N, C-alpha and C positions, 0 to 999 in steps of 0.2 A: 280787620273785621272778622276774617275767617278764624283767627286765633282766639278771639273773644268768644265766638260761637262754640268753638271746641271746648273751651274752659267751662262755659255754661252747661253744655251737654254733659260733660264729665261730672259736674256737680249734681245735676238732675239725676244722672244714672246712679251715683253714689247714694243719694237720698232714697231713690227707689229701691235699690238693693237692700239698704238698711231697714226700710219699712217692710219690705217683703220678707226679710229674715225674721223680723219680729213677729209678723203675722204667721209665718210658717211654724214658729216655735210655740205659738199659742194653741196648744192641743188640750187645754184643760188642766195641765199639770206644770205649766211653765212657771218659772220663778216670778212671783208677783212684785209689783213696785214696792220698794222699801222706803218707808217714810223717813224723812230726815228729822231727827230730834232736835230739840232746843237745848244745846249744850252751852254751859257757861264758858267753855274754852274755845268756842267757835268765833270766827271773825278775826280781824287784825288785832283787836285789843282784848280778845278773850283770855280769861285766866281760869285756872282750876279752882273748884270750890272745895276748900279744905274739909268741911264737914261731909260733903258727898264722897270724897276720897276715903275718909275714915269709915264711912258706912260701906263703901264698895270693898274696902279691904276686909271688913268683917264678913261680907258675903263670900269673897274669895277664900278666906280662911276656913269658914265653916261649911262651904259647899264645894267650890271649884277645886280647892287644894286636896280634896279627898282622892281625886283621880289624876289631876293635872300637875305638872311640875312648873316651876318658874326659875330656871337655872340662872338667869341674869339678875335676879333680884337679891340684893343683900339686905339683911335686917337693918343696917344703918341707913339705907336709902329711905326707909319709912320715916326717918327723923329729919330729912333734909328739907330746907326751905322750898316752898312751891309745891310740895307733895302733901301727904297726910299730916306731916309735921308733928309726929308724936314726940313727946319729950324724951330726953336721954334715958331717964329712968324707965319709961314705958318700953322703949326699945330693948333695953337690957333685960327687963323682966320677960318680955315676949320671947326673946332669943333663948333665954334659960329654960323655957318650956319645951324646947326641942333638943334632940340629940343629933349630932353629925358624926360621920365616920372620921377617925383620926388614928392612923396606924402608930403614931408616936406615943400614945398613952396606953395604959393598962386597960385591957378589954376592947380596945379598938374603937370606942365611941366616947364622946364627952358632951357636956352641955354646950349648946351653941353660944356664940358671942356675937355682938353686932356686926363684926367684920365677915361673918360666915354668910354663905348663900342660903337661900330658902331651900330646905331639904325636900327631895322628891318623895312622894308617898310610896314609891316602889324602889326596890334595890336595883333593878335593871329593866330594860325594855321587855324582855320575855315575861318577867313577872307581871308587868303592867298589861301585856296582851292576855295572859292567862286569867287575869282578874276582870277583864273587860270583853270577854267573848271573842278574843282574837284581834280586837281593834286596839291600836296604840293611841292613847289620849295624847294630843299634841301639847307641846310646851307652850305656855301662855305668855312668856316673857315679852314677845313682840307681836302677839296675835293681832292686836289692833292696827298694826301697820302692815301685816301680811294679808289682811282681808280688806275688802272695799266694796263700793257700790258702783255699778256701771250704768251711767245715765244714757238713755237712748239718743240717737242723733236727732236734732242738732243741739239738744239741751245741755250736753256736756260742755259746750263752749262757754256757757255762763259761769262755770266753775272757775275759769281763769280770772273772771272779774270779781267774783264774790270771795275768792280765797278759800273755797270749800275743800277741806282736808279731813273731814270727820266721817268718811265712808266706813272706816274700820269699826268704830263704836256704833254707828248706825246699823251695820250688818250684824254685829254681835247682839245688839238689843233685839233686832228683828228675829234672829235665830232663837234666842232664849224665850221669846214670846210667841214663836211660830209653831208650837206643837199643837197637834190635834189628837183628841182622844181616840178617834177612829179615822182610818184612811178613807178616801172617797170610794164608792162602790166599785168603780172600774179600775182601781189601782191595786195591784198585787203587792202586798207588803210581806217581805220575808220574815220568817220567825226570828225573834230577838231584835227586830228593828222597830223604830218608832217613826211615825209620819210627821214630817216638818215641812211646812210650805216654803221655807226659805232655803233649806239645805239642798245643794245640787243633787238631783235624783230623788229628793224628798224622803229617802229611807236612811235614817241616821241611827248609829249604834248607841248613842248616848241617850239615856232615859231623861225625861224632863227633870232638870235639876232644881227648879224653883217652884215653890208653892206659897200660897198666901199664909202668912203668920208662921212660917217655918223658922225665921230668924228674928229674935227680939233685939232691936237696935238699942245700943247703949245711949242714954241721954247725953246730948252735947251741952256745952256751956251756954248756948243761945236759947236752950229750952224749946227748940222747934220740934213740933210733932210731925213725924213722917209716917205715912201710911205703910202698913206691913203687908204689902201686896207683891205678887210676883212681878208685876209691871215695875214697881219701884225698885225691887231688888235688881232686876235686869238693867235698869237705868244706872243705878249706882255702881254695879260691878263693871259695866261697860266703860264708865268714866274712869274707874280705877285702872282697868286694863289699858286704856289710852295713856294714862299717866305713866304706867309701868313701861309701856313701849316707847314713850317720848317724854321723859321726866323734865327735860329742859325746853319744853315747848314755849313757855312764857318768855324765857330769856332769849330764845331764838327770835320770837316775834319782836321783842324790844330792840334787839340788835338790827333786825331788818328794817324797822321803822326809822331808826337813827340813820341807817345807810341811805334810805330813800330821801330822808330830809336833807342829808348832806348833799346828795346828788342834785336835788332841786336847787339848793342854795348855790352850789358850785356852778350849775348851768346858768343861773342868774348872774353870777359874778363874771363868767366868761362872756356872756352876752353884753354886759355893761362895759367890759374891757374892750371888746371888739368895737363897740360903738364909739368909745373914747379914742381908740387908736386910728380908726378909719374915718372919723367925722370930718376931718379937713382934707380928705383926699377925694377927688372926683372919680367916680366909677359908674 
């Protein structure tokens, strides 16, 4: 009885401290609640939307790639099943538009081929810092897995039952749409910084990267009309960054489902075997 009371007291104390910490941080500039988006790849049976990934790549290419690198992305990955699924000809044509360093050829550079990695917009980190006011733009290869959403106690427990793993794209979407033209009156914003309600500290060195009608989406084979808004751009590029960070997400889910199904059937067979073997034995 005493042990049970001790456990309950510890749980109450933990909840109280968690709530108190949340209240203590609510000073008017704390990180707001990040809304969970409706992703096609969420859930046990979720899959990537090919058209959305193609749009997201277009946003990445025309906006994000001007400052950020993607060192783990190869051109040929864009043609793999489960991703944007560009044709072989499209991938070759896209790669040929870029040049990569190659000391074995005359001049030290050559047109890229599908096997090459996505070229960085800067020659080195120092050049990237010089072009961005001293800040180094992070590589985006696995950014969707490096960022996430922290749910308050005790709601994070539900993530184990819902299979929630989309915190990265949820955070990126919130960051891209979280800019304010002006900082709150009581917030001191340093020169060269921009106010973002999601970014830790709220002062971010990256200028707002997305604006309405800044990118003209290429029509897809389905003829679906997509709004040319910053909100839509943020959604599409967040999905693309999730695919880039975890390109085999769908196959991993399929494998996991098969394993779970096998374990359920195996448990049933073991139970039936046990019943058969011990049915005539008194116990």
